[in-house]
matplotlib code that plots the C-alpha trace (Angstrom):
import matplotlib.pyplot as plt

x = [18.8, 18.1, 15.1, 13.6, 11.3, 9.6, 7.5, 5.2, 2.9, -0.2, -3.1, -5.6, -8.4, -6.6, -5.4, -8.3, -8.3, -4.5, -4.7, -7.5, -5.4, -2.4, -4.6, -6.1, -2.6, -1.4, 2.0, 2.3, 1.7, 3.9, 6.7, 6.3, 7.1, 10.3, 13.5, 15.0, 11.9, 11.0, 8.1, 6.6, 3.9, 2.0, 0.2, -1.7, -1.0, -3.8, -2.8, -1.6, -4.0, -2.3, 0.7, 1.6, 4.5, 6.1, 8.1, 10.2, 12.6, 15.0, 17.5, 20.4, 21.3, 21.5, 17.9, 16.8, 18.8, 17.2, 13.8, 14.6, 15.4, 12.1, 8.6, 7.0, 9.2, 8.5, 4.8, 4.6, 6.8, 4.5, 1.4, 3.1, 4.1, 0.5, -0.8, 1.9, 3.3, 6.4, 8.7, 11.6, 13.3, 15.8, 17.7, 18.9, 21.1, 19.9, 20.2, 17.4, 17.8, 16.4]
y = [-55.9, -57.5, -56.3, -58.4, -56.7, -59.2, -57.7, -60.4, -60.5, -62.7, -63.0, -60.5, -63.0, -65.3, -62.7, -62.9, -66.7, -66.7, -64.3, -66.4, -69.5, -67.8, -66.6, -70.0, -71.7, -69.6, -69.3, -65.6, -65.8, -68.8, -67.0, -64.0, -66.5, -67.7, -66.8, -63.6, -62.4, -58.8, -58.5, -60.2, -58.6, -59.6, -56.7, -56.0, -52.9, -50.3, -48.9, -52.0, -54.8, -58.2, -56.8, -58.1, -57.2, -59.3, -57.1, -58.9, -57.7, -60.1, -59.5, -60.9, -62.9, -66.2, -65.8, -65.2, -68.2, -70.4, -69.2, -70.1, -73.7, -74.0, -75.3, -71.8, -70.7, -73.9, -73.7, -70.1, -71.0, -73.9, -71.8, -69.1, -71.7, -73.1, -69.7, -68.9, -66.0, -64.4, -62.6, -60.2, -60.3, -57.7, -57.9, -54.8, -54.5, -51.6, -50.2, -48.4, -44.6, -43.7]
z = [-24.3, -27.6, -29.6, -32.4, -34.9, -37.3, -40.1, -41.5, -44.5, -44.5, -46.9, -45.5, -45.9, -43.4, -40.9, -38.5, -38.4, -37.8, -35.0, -33.4, -33.7, -32.1, -29.2, -28.7, -28.7, -25.7, -27.3, -26.5, -22.8, -22.6, -24.4, -22.0, -19.1, -20.6, -18.8, -20.1, -21.9, -21.2, -23.6, -26.6, -28.7, -31.9, -33.5, -36.8, -38.7, -38.7, -42.1, -44.0, -44.5, -44.1, -42.3, -38.8, -36.5, -33.7, -31.3, -28.8, -26.0, -24.4, -21.6, -23.7, -26.8, -24.8, -23.7, -27.3, -28.5, -25.9, -27.0, -30.6, -29.6, -27.6, -28.1, -28.2, -31.1, -32.9, -32.4, -33.7, -36.6, -37.5, -37.4, -39.6, -42.2, -42.3, -43.1, -45.7, -43.8, -45.1, -42.7, -42.5, -39.1, -37.7, -34.5, -32.5, -29.5, -27.2, -23.8, -22.0, -21.6, -18.2]

ax = plt.figure().add_subplot(projection="3d")
ax.plot(x, y, z, "-o")
ax.set_aspect("equal")
plt.show()
């Protein structure tokens, strides 16, 4: 499994508007339907104003790479650029401990 953790910084005054735009776009549920996606979450920090996190889980690197070439990735990236969001992205390879 590939885990993506993206820490994003947005102007706190624009955060609510950005989250609304993301919800209206339907990009999150569309991404969750992509082949190989396990989960995709966008969350705002409760303790750090203007801090957002995208947490993604993919079955494998091929699924993540296909996502990164697709329309949902491009749409989210475009919205992020429009709002001046700065990101730090980290990838992890993991296996579930059952």
